[in-house]
C-alpha positions in Angstrom: -0.1 0.1 0.1 1.2 3.2 -1.2 2.3 6.0 1.9 0.2 8.9 2.4 1.2 12.3 1.9 1.6 13.0 5.9 3.4 10.0 6.5 5.8 10.2 3.7 6.6 13.9 4.8 7.2 12.4 8.4 9.5 9.7 6.8 11.4 12.1 5.2 12.0 14.4 7.9 12.8 11.5 10.2 15.5 10.3 7.4 17.2 13.4 7.4 17.4 14.0 11.0 18.7 10.4 10.9 21.5 11.6 8.7 22.5 14.3 10.8 23.1 11.7 13.7 24.8 9.3 11.5 27.0 12.3 10.2 28.0 13.0 13.8 29.1 9.6 14.4 30.8 9.6 10.6 33.2 12.5 11.7 35.1 9.6 13.8 35.6 7.4 10.8 38.6 9.2 9.2 40.5 8.8 12.5 39.8 5.3 13.2 42.8 4.1 11.0 44.5 7.0 11.8 44.4 6.3 15.5 45.5 2.4 14.7 48.5 3.7 12.9 49.4 5.8 15.7 49.2 2.9 18.2 51.7 1.3 15.7 49.4 -0.9 13.5 51.3 -2.1 10.5 49.8 -2.0 7.0 48.2 -5.3 7.2 46.5 -4.2 10.5 44.9 -1.6 8.4 44.1 -3.7 5.6 42.1 -5.8 7.8 40.2 -2.9 9.3 38.8 -2.5 6.0 38.3 -5.8 5.1 36.8 -7.3 8.1 33.2 -6.1 7.2 33.6 -7.4 3.9 34.2 -10.7 4.8 31.5 -10.8 7.2 29.5 -9.8 4.3 30.6 -12.5 2.0 29.7 -14.8 4.7 26.2 -13.3 5.9 24.7 -11.3 3.3 22.6 -13.3 1.6 21.6 -15.2 4.7 20.7 -12.2 6.0 18.9 -10.9 3.3 16.8 -13.9 3.2 16.2 -13.7 6.9 14.9 -10.1 6.2 13.2 -11.2 3.6 10.7 -13.0 6.2 10.5 -10.4 8.5 7.3 -8.4 8.6 8.9 -4.7 9.0 12.7 -4.3 8.5 13.1 -0.7 10.1 13.5 -2.1 13.8 16.4 -4.3 12.3 18.0 -1.2 10.5 18.0 1.1 13.3 19.0 -0.9 15.9 21.7 -2.8 13.8 22.8 1.2 12.8 23.0 1.9 16.6 25.2 -1.2 17.6 27.8 0.0 15.1 28.0 3.4 16.0 28.1 2.2 19.8 31.8 0.4 18.7 33.4 3.9 18.7 32.5 4.4 22.4 34.0 0.8 23.0 37.1 2.1 21.0 37.4 5.0 23.0 37.1 2.8 26.4 39.7 -0.1 25.4 43.0 2.2 26.4 41.5 2.5 29.8 41.4 -1.1 30.3 44.0 -2.6 28.2 47.8 -2.2 28.1 48.7 -4.6 25.9 47.7 -5.5 22.3 45.4 -2.3 22.2 45.2 -2.6 18.2 44.1 -6.3 18.6 41.3 -5.3 20.9 40.2 -2.5 18.6 40.0 -4.8 15.8 37.9 -7.6 17.5 35.5 -4.8 18.6 35.3 -3.8 14.9 35.1 -7.6 14.0 32.1 -7.6 16.1 30.6 -4.6 14.7 30.5 -6.4 11.0 27.1 -8.4 11.6 25.2 -5.5 12.4 26.8 -3.3 9.7 25.8 -6.2 7.2 22.4 -6.0 8.7 22.4 -1.9 8.0 24.0 -2.0 4.5 21.3 -4.5 3.5 18.5 -2.5 5.2 19.5 0.6 3.8 18.7 -0.1 0.6 15.8 -1.2 1.2 14.0 1.2 3.8 15.2 4.3 1.6 13.5 2.9 -1.4 10.4 2.3 0.3 10.4 6.0 1.7 10.9 7.7 -1.4 9.7 5.6 -4.1 11.0 5.5 -7.7 10.3 9.3 -8.3 11.9 10.2 -5.4 15.2 8.6 -4.8 17.4 10.7 -6.2 15.9 13.6 -4.3 15.7 12.3 -1.0 19.2 10.7 -0.9 20.6 13.9 -2.4 19.2 15.6 0.8 20.1 13.0 3.2 23.8 12.6 2.1 24.0 16.7 1.8 22.9 16.7 5.4 25.0 13.8 6.5 28.0 15.3 4.8 28.0 19.1 6.0 27.3 17.5 9.7 30.3 15.4 9.2 32.3 18.3 7.8 31.5 20.6 10.6 32.4 18.3 13.3 35.6 16.9 12.1 37.1 20.2 12.0 36.1 20.7 15.9 37.5 16.8 16.4 40.4 17.8 14.6 41.3 20.8 16.8 40.8 18.6 19.8 43.1 15.8 18.7 45.7 18.3 18.2 45.6 19.8 21.6 44.8 16.9 23.7 47.4 14.3 24.8 47.5 11.0 23.0 45.7 8.6 23.0 43.3 10.4 25.4 42.3 12.9 22.7 41.1 9.9 20.5 39.3 8.7 23.5 37.4 11.2 24.1 36.7 12.2 20.2 35.3 8.2 19.8 33.0 8.9 22.8 31.9 12.4 22.1 30.9 11.6 18.3 29.3 8.0 19.4 26.7 10.2 20.9 25.3 10.7 17.4 24.2 7.0 17.5 21.5 8.0 19.9 20.2 10.9 17.6 20.1 8.2 15.0 18.5 5.6 16.5 15.6 7.9 18.2 14.5 8.9 14.6 15.3 6.0 12.4 13.4 3.5 14.4 10.4 5.7 13.8 10.7 5.4 10.2 6.9 4.1 8.7 7.2 1.6 5.8 4.7 -0.7 4.5 5.1 -4.3 6.1 6.6 -6.9 3.5 4.3 -9.5 2.1 5.4 -12.9 3.3 6.8 -14.9 1.1 4.6 -16.6 -1.6 5.9 -20.2 -1.3 6.3 -22.1 2.1 9.9 -21.9 3.6 11.1 -25.4 3.3 14.5 -25.9 4.8 17.0 -26.7 2.0 20.5 -27.5 1.6 23.5 -25.4 0.7 23.2 -26.7 -2.9 19.7 -26.4 -3.6 20.2 -22.9 -1.8 22.6 -21.9 -4.7 20.9 -23.3 -7.5 17.7 -21.1 -6.2 19.6 -18.1 -6.1 21.3 -18.7 -9.7 18.2 -19.5 -11.3 16.9 -15.9 -9.9 20.1 -13.8 -10.8 19.6 -15.7 -14.8 16.1 -14.3 -14.7 17.2 -10.8 -13.9 19.4 -9.8 -16.7 19.4 -5.9 -15.6 20.4 -6.4 -12.4 23.3 -9.0 -13.7 24.6 -6.4 -15.8 24.4 -3.7 -13.4 26.4 -5.5 -10.5 28.6 -6.9 -13.0 29.2 -3.7 -14.2 29.7 -2.4 -10.9 32.2 -4.6 -9.4 35.4 -3.8 -10.7 35.1 -0.1 -10.2 34.2 -0.9 -6.5 37.1 -2.8 -6.4 39.1 0.0 -7.1 37.5 2.3 -4.7 37.9 -0.5 -2.1 41.8 -1.0 -3.5 42.5 2.8 -2.1 40.6 2.8 1.4 43.3 1.8 3.5 46.2 3.5 1.5 45.0 7.1 2.0 45.5 7.0 5.8 48.7 5.5 5.3 49.9 8.0 2.3 48.7 10.8 4.8 50.5 9.7 8.0 53.5 7.6 6.6 54.3 9.7 3.4 52.9 13.2 3.9 53.5 13.4 7.6 50.2 15.2 7.9 49.1 16.3 11.5 45.6 15.2 12.8 44.3 18.7 12.2 45.3 18.6 8.6 43.6 15.1 8.2 40.7 16.8 9.6 40.6 19.4 7.2 40.7 17.0 4.7 37.8 15.2 5.7 35.9 18.7 6.5 36.5 19.9 2.6 35.0 16.4 1.4 32.1 16.8 3.7 31.5 20.6 2.7 31.6 20.0 -1.1 29.3 16.8 -0.6 26.9 19.2 0.5 26.4 20.9 -2.6 27.6 18.3 -5.0 24.7 15.8 -3.9 22.3 18.3 -5.2 24.1 19.5 -8.4 24.1 15.8 -9.4 20.6 15.1 -8.5 19.6 17.8 -10.8 22.3 16.9 -13.4 20.9 13.0 -13.4 17.5 14.4 -13.5 18.1 16.4 -17.0 20.9 14.5 -18.7 20.0 11.0 -17.5 21.9 8.3 -15.4 24.2 7.2 -17.7 25.9 10.8 -18.3 26.0 11.2 -14.9 27.7 7.5 -14.6 30.5 8.0 -17.1 31.3 11.8 -16.1 32.0 11.0 -12.2 33.6 7.5 -12.7 36.3 8.9 -14.7 37.0 11.6 -12.6 37.3 9.7 -9.6 39.4 7.6 -11.1 42.3 9.8 -11.5 42.2 10.6 -8.1 44.6 8.2 -6.4 47.0 8.8 -9.3 47.3 12.4 -9.0 47.4 12.1 -5.4 50.3 9.8 -5.4 52.3 12.6 -7.0 51.4 15.1 -4.5 53.6 16.2 -1.5 51.8 19.5 -0.6 49.1 19.1 2.2 47.1 22.3 0.6 47.5 20.8 -3.1 45.8 17.3 -1.2 43.2 19.2 0.5 41.9 21.0 -3.1 42.2 17.2 -4.8 40.3 15.6 -1.9 37.5 18.6 -2.8 37.5 18.0 -6.5 37.1 14.1 -6.0 34.5 14.4 -3.5 32.4 16.6 -6.1 32.4 13.7 -8.5 32.1 11.0 -5.5 28.6 12.3 -4.6 27.4 11.4 -8.7 28.9 7.9 -7.8 26.8 7.4 -4.8 23.6 8.8 -6.3 23.8 7.0 -9.7 25.0 3.6 -7.8 22.3 3.6 -5.4 19.4 4.6 -8.1 20.9 1.7 -10.8 20.8 -1.1 -8.0 17.2 -0.1 -7.0 15.8 0.5 -10.2 17.3 -3.2 -11.7 15.6 -5.9 -9.1 12.0 -6.9 -8.7 10.5 -5.0 -5.5 9.0 -7.9 -4.1 11.8 -9.5 -3.7 14.1 -6.6 -2.6 15.9 -7.9 0.6 16.9 -11.1 -1.4 18.3 -9.4 -4.5 20.0 -6.5 -2.1 22.0 -9.2 -0.4 22.9 -10.6 -4.0 24.1 -7.3 -4.9 25.9 -6.6 -1.6 27.7 -9.9 -2.1 29.7 -8.5 -5.0 30.4 -5.2 -3.0 31.8 -7.2 0.0 33.8 -9.5 -2.3 35.7 -6.1 -3.7 35.8 -4.8 -0.4 37.5 -7.8 1.1 40.1 -8.8 -1.3 41.0 -5.1 -2.7 42.4 -3.8 0.5 44.7 -6.6 1.1 46.2 -6.8 -2.1 46.4 -3.0 -1.9 48.6 -3.0 1.7 50.8 -5.9 0.2 51.7 -3.7 -3.0 52.2 -0.9 -0.5 54.4 -2.9 1.5 56.8 -4.4 -1.2 56.8 -1.2 -3.8 55.4 1.8 -1.8 52.1 3.5 -1.0 52.5 5.7 -4.2 52.9 3.1 -6.5 49.4 1.3 -5.0 47.6 4.3 -5.4 48.4 4.3 -9.0 47.0 0.9 -9.2 44.1 1.6 -7.5 43.1 4.6 -10.4 44.2 2.2 -13.3 41.6 -0.4 -11.6 38.8 2.3 -11.7 39.7 3.5 -15.3 39.1 -0.4 -16.2 36.0 -0.2 -14.6 35.2 2.9 -16.3 35.6 0.9 -19.7 33.0 -1.5 -18.8 30.4 1.5 -18.1 31.2 3.0 -21.5 30.1 -0.5 -22.8 27.2 -0.8 -20.5 26.2 2.7 -21.3 25.9 1.6 -25.2 23.8 -1.6 -24.4 
């Protein structure tokens, strides 16, 4: 049953305020790998931090997608899982108070446990946001949400960076993580009140099947949805290139540029401030010029970012480049989200989102390990160049996709 106008308006307001809460907590994210690096974590540990959510997703995305498909309402699972993930920043801040040896290991264990609720969040987000906005309002709603989230993060990151540079280590990181995790309370208070229609129960009785039978069922469904297969296949290589660079950026800032926490915070601030405007711009561009136009322009621009960064030594220039990259990255977020939601049958959203997330997790699991291995063997700048080349290969696949 379609949502009424009043309910839809309330939902949009709750989605936006939820985004602000998430944005407060998200200001801690850029500092987590930096914190581990300053604690002495090696390249492998930083790669593991990036890869753990992907490993959990590879294992659990499809089963959890099937589980969510059987739930009458996904919103409680989405909101509670988000709260649990954000709570891990509080636990990270508390670790040095109670652990003197193996602090890095303890923090990695916390984020290993966070991977299960994070998988549910990733699955639930696509489904819930798709229901709130509907086909006509997806780009508009997501541009507003991600813009509000981005500006919130940009503002909070400034103050976080100032605090980190003015308080003693590691107390500075502990305080920042604990305070910023309060955004999880805001997120939970509003996301838990999102009102979407109940899911229809499965059309066929749930019979316990063997792993082989389940794999065959999934294979049959995928073959029947050729558009869905084309979308996730064309995105996989590019996502691999995106994930490849994730652990390299903090390593480059700390070990190559010797950047201060305030400078690293300024990079994140500029990115967030740019995103605030860029999401609106790309929502309009996509509406006027089409998804394919936005897809090719944004992915090509972001592909060159790690390559150019690898030759850059001046912090001001790095900040400028990060802002330019964020301008186009906003378009990628919107286009990828819209392409996926438009490609699967709505009545089986949870199952297909689970399958799509498997490909995302596969890229995000393998790429950081390869990236950190290359960084150790050949240097961080070399690994950044490889990340850009992988993205350019992905752009070539999008060009072919756009012609079909």
